[in-house]
C-alpha positions, -999 to 999 in steps of 0.1 A, spaced: 643 -35 834 655 -15 806 677 17 815 667 50 803 695 51 779 684 20 762 649 34 760 659 65 743 681 47 719 653 22 709 629 52 704 654 71 683 663 42 660 622 35 655 620 72 648 647 70 622 629 39 608 597 59 604 613 91 586 633 70 563 604 49 549 582 83 547 611 97 528 604 73 496 572 86 485 546 61 470 535 71 434 498 67 419 484 79 387 454 98 402 448 114 436 414 93 439 438 63 443 448 74 478 425 61 502 443 61 535 465 94 538 490 93 575 501 123 588 535 131 575 530 106 546 539 118 511 523 103 478 534 116 443 505 120 417 515 118 383 483 130 368 495 158 345 482 186 364 518 202 372 541 219 349 566 201 328 593 185 350 572 185 381 549 161 396 521 167 422 528 160 459 501 152 484 514 152 521 494 145 553 499 179 567 481 184 598 451 164 620 421 182 614 383 174 628 375 151 606 409 133 599 440 140 581 442 173 561 458 168 528 485 194 514 491 197 476 519 213 457 541 206 429 575 196 435 605 188 411 608 154 395 635 134 408 653 116 381 
C-alpha cells in the first residue's frame, strides 16, 4: 500500500510535468490547423493578424457546453 505522502509526491510530480509540457506552446500557420485543443493548452498561430513583434496565442480557456472554449490574444514573440 502506498503512503499518503508518497501519493502526494507522485501527484505533484505528474502535475509539474503537465505544466512544463503546456509551457512549450506549439506553433501553427493557421488557426484552422488546431483540431483538438485541450483545457489549458496554448498554441501560437503565425497568421499575420497581430501587430509586428507579436503572435496570436490560442488557449483552451474554459469548459463550455460544447467543449473547450478558445481564448485569443496577441502576445510578444519570444526570440
